[in-house]
C-alpha positions in Angstrom: 75.2 28.6 117.1 72.6 25.6 115.4 71.0 25.3 119.4 70.1 29.4 118.6 68.5 28.6 115.4 66.7 25.9 116.2 65.1 27.6 119.3 64.3 31.0 117.3 62.5 28.6 114.4 60.8 26.6 117.0 59.5 30.1 119.1 57.6 30.6 116.0 56.1 27.2 115.7 52.5 26.7 116.5 49.6 24.6 116.1 46.9 25.0 113.5 44.2 26.7 114.2 41.0 25.1 115.1 37.7 26.6 114.9 36.5 29.1 112.6 36.9 32.0 115.0 40.4 31.2 115.9 41.1 29.9 112.4 39.9 33.2 110.7 39.8 35.9 113.0 42.6 35.0 115.6 44.9 33.3 113.3 48.6 33.3 113.4 49.6 31.3 110.9 51.1 33.3 107.9 48.8 31.0 105.1 45.7 31.8 106.9 46.6 35.6 106.9 47.9 35.6 103.5 44.5 34.4 102.1 42.8 37.1 104.1 44.7 39.3 102.3 44.0 38.2 99.2 40.3 37.5 99.6 40.3 41.7 101.1 42.0 42.6 97.9 39.6 40.3 95.6 36.6 41.9 97.7 38.4 45.7 97.1 38.4 44.4 93.7 34.5 44.0 93.2 33.8 46.9 94.6 36.1 49.1 92.6 34.7 47.2 89.1 31.1 48.2 90.7 32.3 51.9 91.0 33.6 51.6 87.5 30.7 50.4 86.0 28.6 53.4 87.5 31.4 55.6 86.0 31.1 54.4 82.5 27.2 54.0 82.6 27.4 57.8 83.4 29.4 58.5 80.1 27.1 56.5 78.2 23.8 57.6 79.4 24.8 61.0 81.3 21.0 61.6 82.4 20.0 58.1 83.2 18.3 57.4 86.0 19.2 53.8 88.1 17.4 52.0 90.8 18.7 52.6 94.0 21.1 55.3 93.0 18.9 58.0 91.0 20.8 60.3 89.0 24.3 60.2 89.2 25.5 63.7 88.9 28.6 65.5 88.2 29.7 65.6 91.5 28.4 62.0 92.2 30.7 61.1 89.3 33.4 62.8 91.0 33.0 61.1 94.2 33.2 57.5 92.0 36.4 58.0 90.9 38.0 59.1 93.8 36.8 56.1 95.6 37.7 54.3 92.6 41.2 54.8 92.2 41.5 54.8 96.3 40.3 51.3 96.5 42.0 50.1 93.4 45.4 51.7 94.3 45.8 51.1 98.6 43.5 47.8 98.7 44.0 45.9 95.8 47.5 46.9 94.2 49.5 47.0 97.3 47.7 44.6 99.5 47.0 41.6 97.1 50.7 41.4 95.8 52.6 41.7 98.9 50.1 41.0 101.6 48.6 38.1 100.1 51.0 36.5 97.8 54.3 37.5 100.2 52.7 36.7 103.7 51.6 33.4 101.9 55.2 32.3 100.4 57.7 34.2 101.9 58.4 32.3 104.9 57.9 28.6 102.7 60.4 29.8 100.3 63.1 30.5 103.1 62.3 27.9 104.8 60.6 29.7 108.0 58.1 28.2 109.9 56.5 31.8 109.7 56.7 35.4 109.3 59.2 37.0 112.7 56.3 38.6 114.4 53.1 36.7 114.0 50.7 38.6 116.4 52.0 41.6 114.3 50.9 40.1 111.0 47.6 39.7 112.5 47.1 42.9 113.6 48.5 44.2 110.4 46.0 42.9 108.6 43.2 43.6 110.7 44.6 47.0 110.8 43.9 46.8 106.8 40.7 45.7 107.3 39.4 48.7 109.4 41.0 51.1 106.6 39.0 49.2 103.7 35.5 49.5 106.2 36.3 53.3 107.0 37.3 53.9 103.4 33.7 52.0 102.6 31.6 54.1 105.4 32.7 57.7 103.7 29.8 56.5 101.1 27.0 56.5 103.5 27.5 59.6 106.1 26.2 63.2 105.1 27.5 65.0 102.0 28.5 61.5 100.8 31.9 60.2 99.6 34.8 63.1 98.9 35.3 64.1 95.3 39.1 65.6 95.4 40.6 62.5 93.4 42.4 59.7 94.7 45.3 62.1 94.8 44.0 64.4 97.6 45.2 67.6 96.1 45.2 70.5 98.4 43.4 73.0 98.5 40.4 71.1 97.6 40.9 68.3 99.7 42.0 70.7 102.7 38.7 72.5 103.0 35.4 71.2 104.2 33.6 74.1 102.2 35.1 73.1 99.1 32.5 70.9 97.7 29.9 68.1 98.6 31.6 65.3 100.0 34.8 67.0 101.5 33.1 67.5 104.9 32.7 64.0 107.2 33.3 62.1 103.7 36.8 63.7 103.2 37.5 63.3 106.9 37.0 59.4 106.7 38.9 59.0 103.5 42.1 60.5 105.3 41.3 58.5 108.3 41.2 55.7 106.4 44.5 56.3 104.3 46.4 56.8 107.8 45.0 53.9 109.1 46.0 51.8 106.0 49.6 53.1 106.2 49.7 52.1 109.9 48.9 48.5 108.7 51.7 48.5 105.9 54.3 49.7 107.9 54.1 46.7 110.5 53.6 44.8 107.6 56.5 46.0 106.0 58.7 45.9 109.3 57.4 41.7 109.6 58.7 41.0 106.0 61.9 43.0 106.4 62.9 40.9 109.9 61.9 37.9 108.5 63.8 38.0 105.2 67.1 39.0 107.4 66.7 36.7 110.3 64.5 33.8 109.4 66.2 32.0 106.7 67.0 28.1 106.4 70.7 27.3 107.3 72.6 28.1 104.2 70.4 29.9 102.4 72.4 33.4 102.0 70.9 36.5 100.7 72.3 35.2 97.2 70.5 32.4 97.0 67.3 33.7 97.6 64.4 33.4 95.0 63.6 36.5 93.3 60.1 36.6 94.7 61.6 36.6 97.9 64.3 39.7 97.1 61.1 41.4 95.4 58.9 41.5 98.7 61.9 42.6 100.6 62.6 45.4 98.5 59.0 46.2 98.4 58.7 46.2 101.7 61.5 48.6 102.3 60.0 50.6 99.9 56.9 50.8 102.0 58.5 51.3 105.1 60.3 54.6 103.8 57.1 55.7 101.7 53.6 55.1 103.9 55.6 56.7 107.0 55.7 59.6 105.0 51.8 59.4 103.8 51.0 59.0 107.0 52.9 62.5 108.3 51.1 63.8 105.2 47.5 62.3 105.8 47.6 63.8 109.9 48.9 66.9 108.4 45.6 67.3 106.3 43.4 66.3 109.1 44.9 69.0 111.3 44.4 71.8 108.3 40.9 70.6 108.4 40.2 70.4 111.7 42.1 72.4 113.5 42.7 75.5 112.1 46.4 74.8 110.6 47.3 76.3 107.2 50.2 73.4 106.1 48.3 72.9 103.1 46.3 76.0 102.4 47.2 79.8 101.4 45.5 82.6 102.0 42.6 82.0 99.7 39.0 82.7 99.4 35.6 80.1 98.4 32.6 81.8 97.3 34.1 85.2 98.0 34.9 84.6 101.4 38.5 84.4 103.0 39.3 80.7 104.4 41.1 82.0 107.8 44.2 80.1 106.6 47.2 81.5 105.1 51.0 80.8 104.8 50.4 77.3 103.5 51.5 75.1 100.3 49.7 73.0 98.3 52.8 71.7 96.5 53.8 70.5 100.0 51.1 68.4 99.9 51.9 67.3 96.1 55.6 66.6 97.2 54.5 64.4 100.5 52.3 62.6 98.2 54.5 62.2 95.2 57.2 60.9 97.5 55.0 58.4 98.6 53.2 57.7 95.3 55.6 57.1 93.2 57.7 54.5 95.3 54.2 53.2 94.8 54.1 52.2 91.8 56.9 49.5 92.3 55.1 48.3 95.5 52.7 47.4 93.3 54.7 45.9 90.0 57.8 44.5 92.0 56.0 41.2 93.4 55.0 40.8 90.0 58.3 41.3 88.6 59.5 38.3 90.9 56.6 36.3 90.5 57.1 36.9 86.4 61.0 35.8 87.3 60.1 32.4 88.9 57.3 31.5 86.7 59.6 31.8 83.2 62.4 30.0 84.9 60.6 27.2 86.4 58.6 27.0 83.3 61.5 27.1 81.0 63.4 24.6 82.7 66.1 26.3 83.5 67.6 28.9 85.9 67.0 32.5 85.8 69.1 34.3 83.1 71.6 36.3 85.0 70.7 35.9 88.7 72.7 38.6 90.3 72.0 40.9 87.7 68.6 40.6 88.3 69.0 41.1 92.1 71.0 44.3 91.1 68.2 45.8 89.1 65.6 44.9 91.9 67.4 47.3 94.3 68.1 49.7 91.9 64.5 49.9 91.0 63.9 50.6 94.5 66.4 53.2 95.0 65.9 55.1 91.9 62.1 54.4 92.5 62.8 57.5 95.3 64.6 59.8 93.0 61.5 60.5 90.6 59.2 61.8 92.0 59.3 64.9 90.8 58.2 64.1 87.3 54.7 63.7 88.8 54.8 67.7 88.8 56.1 69.3 86.3 53.4 71.2 85.4 53.0 72.7 89.3 56.0 75.5 88.1 59.5 74.1 89.3 62.6 74.9 88.7 63.6 74.1 84.8 66.8 72.9 86.4 65.5 70.5 88.7 62.8 69.4 86.3 65.9 68.6 84.2 67.3 66.4 87.0 63.9 64.5 87.6 63.7 63.5 83.6 67.3 62.1 83.7 66.3 60.0 87.0 63.4 59.0 85.4 65.2 57.5 82.1 67.7 56.2 84.4 65.2 53.8 86.1 64.7 52.5 82.4 67.8 50.7 82.8 67.5 48.4 85.5 63.9 47.5 83.9 65.8 46.7 80.7 68.1 44.6 82.3 65.4 42.7 84.1 63.5 42.3 80.7 66.9 41.2 78.7 66.9 38.5 81.5 63.5 37.4 80.6 64.3 36.9 77.4 67.3 35.0 78.1 65.7 32.7 80.4 63.2 31.8 77.5 66.2 31.4 75.0 66.9 28.0 74.3 64.8 27.0 77.4 62.4 24.1 77.2 58.9 26.0 77.3 56.2 24.6 78.7 52.7 26.5 77.6 50.7 26.5 80.4 48.8 29.0 81.9 50.9 30.5 84.6 53.8 30.7 81.6 51.1 32.3 79.3 50.3 35.0 81.7 54.1 35.7 82.7 55.0 35.9 79.1 52.1 38.2 78.8 53.0 40.2 81.4 57.1 40.6 79.9 54.8 41.6 76.7 52.4 44.3 78.3 55.6 45.7 80.0 57.5 46.2 77.2 54.5 48.1 75.4 53.2 49.8 78.2 
């Protein structure tokens, strides 16, 4: 057994990359790939912030004419809103906590030499990078970026005649999301396999740091959620370009029949929010894991209620797939269905409350050092409770 483990670890060992291209383009090192994800997310943050700035300028001076951009029209504002939301949700909140910090620190924290599939890890980053480039390309094609919002609700997103930007720009938007989903699925498989197979000898599952538990459960959420969104995106592209009617009912646009019939806009909402609500926890669970680690370290005591924290992370991941309908209360769903989703939504507050009380228990009677990381962690707890 020891020989098998040694051989498994040795097969993932590789020399440090030499030269710029070998290190930053074709690197198999989990640390370098983690940094690549981090800087991709940082670039996306600045792009998203710039789009947000343009939106706020329009809100303050609706008729202002800007250099290089001209007048921001209402449809341009909607395009900025769509692209800002998409960039922030997918290429920042999903990419940085899991792809950036997870890739860098997870193998270190479980005593692994690298991720289980280093080549797949490299491919997952470059797939994500390609998705970002395709998304930005929507700004420069004929018609510009789409205006259907980051949720892409049909039939607005499913008809090329629905408005400015709903032509090639919308196709690029959907393609970008599909490419991102493929990269996320590759990353999720890597995280799950690494956590299950690459732990150091003696590190059982219930000895893993809470950060590792958070990345592990997040990877499971991503594996289940992004596959659904990928399928929905493919169906939406087929509706737009192949004449199918998955999401488009019999409808008229500007008095003209569209040629579609039998589709259901609600089907898109169900598929999207089946991804969309787990996405909330894909973004926040890694932050919860890092917060747990920081509070424990800078209180100079073990985390309070470790097993309860682990079970709470698993419960949040499980219940996260049970509550997508609460995004659709105004869609005409049955009151009985809405009641069930409401109960599950209240229920997911229980594991969240367990985590909060355990964070406070960790702080209690600890020898607290108010370093910058500790202040941010305490601020996270405060914001999580109030918001």
